N, C-alpha and C positions, 0 to 999 in steps of 0.2 A: 396586476394581477388577473387571474384568468378562472372564473367558476364554470364549474360542469357539471350537469344536472339534470336531470327532468323536473318537470314543472312543481311549483306548490311544496319546495324541500330545504324553501328557506335563502334561498341565496339573494334576496333583493335585500331580506333582514338582516343576512348576515353583512352584509355593504355597511349598513347604517350601525350596526354595533361597533364596524371596525372604525369607521368614520368619527364615531364619541369617545373610541381607545385613544386614537392618533388626535382628537381633538384636546382630550385631557391630556396629553402626553406632549403636548403642545407641538406637534408633528405638524402637524397643519394650525394654519391661522385663521379658518372660516368655517362654521358649520353649516356646509352647505353642501348639496347632494345635487348636482346636475342630471337627470335621467333622460336617457336616449332609447331609439332603436336603432337599426343599421339602416331604416330606410330613411329615418331624419337627417342622416349622413351625404346620403345620394344625390348627389343633384339631376338632370334632365339632361344635360349637355356635358360634354367632358371639358375640363378646366375648372367645374363650378364647384367642383366635389371638392375639390381641395380645401378650399374657400369657406365653403357650408361644414365642412368639418371642422376647420379650425375656428371657425365662428363660436360651437356649439361647444368646443372644446375648451375653450377659453373664457367660455360663460363662468366654469366653476371655478379659477382658478384662483389658488389657496386653499381649497376644497377636495370633495371628491367629483369624479364624474362615470355613473354608469351607464353602461353601455348593453343592453338587451338582445337577445337574439342577436350577438354579435356575427355569429356564423352567415348568416345571410350577406354578406360580404364577401364572402368567398364564391356565392352562389352568384353575385354579381358579378365578379370577380373572371370566372368562367363562363358568362352567358354572349352569346354572341350579340352582335350590334353595339351591343354599352358595355362588353366587357371589361373596357378598362378601368370605371368608376369605381367598381369595389376595391379593385386594388388601389386606386389612387386614393381613399378612405386611407385603407391602410397604413400606405405607406407615411401619411400625414397624420393618424396617429403613432407610428413609430417617433416619428419624429417628434412630438409632442409628448408622449412619453420619457423621452431621454432630459425634455426640459424638466421633469422634477415637480410638476406642478399643472393642473391637480392631478391626486391618485386616482389611475383608472385603470377599474376594471370593465373587464368585459365576459359576458354571461351568455348560457345556452347552453343546448341541448347536450349530454356527452358525446355522442357519437360526433356530430356535426361539427361542435368545438374542437376536438379532436382532429379529425380532416382537416379546419383551419389553419390549426397551429402547425401540424405535419407540413403542409404546404409553404409553410412560410418560416422560415428556420431563423428569421429576422424576428420576427414578431413572439416566435415560442421562443427565442433567446431572452426577452424583455420582460417576462409575465413569469411571476411564479404560478400555477398550478395547482387549483382545491375542483375536489369531486367530493358535487354532493350525492345520496344515495334515498332509493327510496324509503319513507318511512317504512317501519316496521308496524305490526298491529296495535302492538302496547304503548309505542310512541301515542298513536293517531288515536287510540281510546282515551289515556291521558290528556290528548288534546281537547278532547269531544268531553271530558268531566270537565277541564279548564272553562275552556268557552261557553258551556250550558250552565257554570254556576248559578245563574241569575232565571234560570228557565226551565232547566231540568227538577223534577218531584224528587225531595229532598230523602224517597227511600232509591233512586238510583244510585248505584252504584259502582266502581272500577269494573267490577268484573260484568257491569251487565253494560258499560259502553265495549268494553272490549267483544262482549257477544255481538252488539249491533257493529261495529266495525267490520267483523269476521264474516260478517253474512253480506258484504258485496261484494259485489263480484273483483276478483283480483286482480283483473285489466283494467277496473273503471278506479279500485283503489290507485295503480301505479300511474293512473293519466293525471288523475288528481291527487294525493298525495293529503297537504294540510287544508286543501281548500274545498276537501271532500267534506270537512267537518262542517262549513257552514252552509254546502249545500242539505246535509243532512237536517241540519237544525233548520233551514228554512222552512223546507219540504215538510219537517214533522209540525210544524208550526202550523202551514197548513192543514194539514190531517186533523190539528186538533179545534183549528175552528170551524172546520165543517161537522165535527162531532161534536159541538155543540148545542144544547137543547136550550132555546132559548127561554120554552115556556116555562122553562124549569128554573129559571131566572137566575141562569148562571152569569157569571160573569170573567167574562173573557179572559182579561190580565190577573185573574187569577188563578185560574187551570194552567198549573203545571202540565211540560213536557212528561208525557211517561214511558217507558220500554214499550207500549205498545205505539204508543205516536211513533217513536225512533223504526222500529220494525215497518211500520206500515210507509213510511219515508225511502227506507233501503229501498223497499217492493219497488218504488216508482223509479228510484234511480237504476236498480239493474232493466227492470222493463223499459227504458225510457228509449 
C-alpha cells in the first residue's frame, strides 16, 4: 500500500486501523507495527543498504511495516555519489513485498510519492495507492471540540471552534492539518496561565479555556 498526502491527515492513524482490521480478520498473525523512515534503511556504503532494509522490514514479519517519507529513497537514488543506495533499498523492498509478510505501507507527501511511484513501474505495480487530502475547516473544528472536551469552557460550541479554526491562516492549516489542534490547545493553555490573577486566588486547574484564549493562541500561530 502507498499512502499519499499532506502531514497531519491521518496516514499513520489509518495504518494502525488497517492493521487492527487485518488482525481481527486473521489476515496477519502478529499485532505489531514496525515504523521507520527512509533514512533508517539507507546505509553509508553501497551493498550495506540491502541488508539494513531487509533487517528492518523482517523485524515486522507477521505484522505491518510502515515506511514514512518513503519518497526520500527516490532522492537518494538520483543523488550523485551515493546514487545507488536509494535504488538498492527500493529493490529490496519490492522483493520483500513479494514475500507477503509483513504488510508494507509506504507513506509521504502527494507530489513526492507520485514521482517515486512513476519512476519505478515495478513498485507502482505492487502497491495500492490511497490519497489523503487536507482537512476542511469543519473537520478541524470537530477535532478541536473533541480533543478539548476536558479543557474547553462548557459554553464553547462547535460553531465557536469553527470560528477559531477559520481564523488560522490557510497555509498554516494546510501545513499542520490535525496537528494544528494540539498547537492551538497548547498555546491557548499558555495564554490562560499568563492571564491568571493569583492574587484573586484563582486555581489554574479549574479555569477552562475560553474562546478568547483560543483566539489569542491563533494570533500567536499566525504571527509566528
